[in-house]
N, C-alpha and C positions, 0 to 999 in steps of 0.2 A: 479447496473447493474446485470441482470441475465445472465445465460449462453447464448451464441450465438445460434441462430436458426440453422445455418449451422454447423453440427457436425465436419466437417473437420476444419473449422475456429476455433471452440472451442478447438479442439485438438492442433491446431497450437498455439493458445494463451497460453494454458497450458504448452506446451513444451518451449515456449519462456520465460514464467514465471519461469521455472525451470533452465533457463540459456542456453538453446540450441541456437545454431546459427540459423539464419533464414532458411538456407538451410537444416540443420538437422531437424528443427521443421517442415519444409515442408514435408520431407520424413516421419517423425514420424506421421504426420497427415494423411498419406495414399496416398499422391500424388506421382507420379513417381519421383524417386530420380534424374533421368537424366534431368528432366524438368528445364527450366530456368525461370519459371513464379513465383518463390517464392517471388520475390520483390513486386508483385502486392498485395499479402496477407499481407506481412510484413509491408506495408505502409497504409493499410486500417485503418481508424480512429477507427472503432468499435473494430477491432482485437487488436490494440495497447492499447486501453483503457481497454479492458478485460484482457489482459496480465498484465497490471499495477495493476489492481484490484486484480487479483490472487496473484501477487507478494506481494502486501501490506498485504493481508490476511495471507500469509505464513510468512511474516516478523513478524507479531503480534504473530502468532503461536497459538492463542487461549489460551495463558497462563493465568492462574488465578492469577499469581504472579504480583500484582500491585505495589510492592515496588519501581521499577524503575520509575513508573509514579508518585507515591506519592513523591519520592525524587525530581523529576524534578519540581513538583508543589511547593514544599517547597522552592527550589532554586529560582523559579520565584517570589514567595511571598516575599522573602527577598530582591530580586532585585527591585521589585516594591516599597517596603517600603523605600528603599534608595533614591527614587525619591523625597521624602519630599514634596509631593503635595497631594491634596485631591484625585485626580484620582489615584495616586500611592497607597495611603492607601486603596481606594475602591478595586483596583485590588488585593492588598495583601490579603485583607479580603476574597475576592472571592476565591482566590487560597487556602487559609487556610481552608475555609469551605468545598470546594470540596475535598481537601486532607483528611480531617476528615471524610467526607461522604464515601470516597473510603476505608478508613481504617476500 
């Protein structure tokens, strides 16, 4: 999803992604602070989805350190191997190959 067309909605979504309350985000987006219409924007599907997208991007942080990802893939590979089935072994192989590729 790209930035919202309405610049105030985008500013509201960014403020919400940073943890601002809906009322504070409404004021930060340039709307009158005394207005009670913040709930309309706070419940818009596109604005909520954009705030979630921004928050996910910030949670990842753009870090180039993939060691936590590789560690989790190794954990999942060992768990899949313990299933003792063809599907488990195929999944384990896939996790190991992907972990090696990332490394």
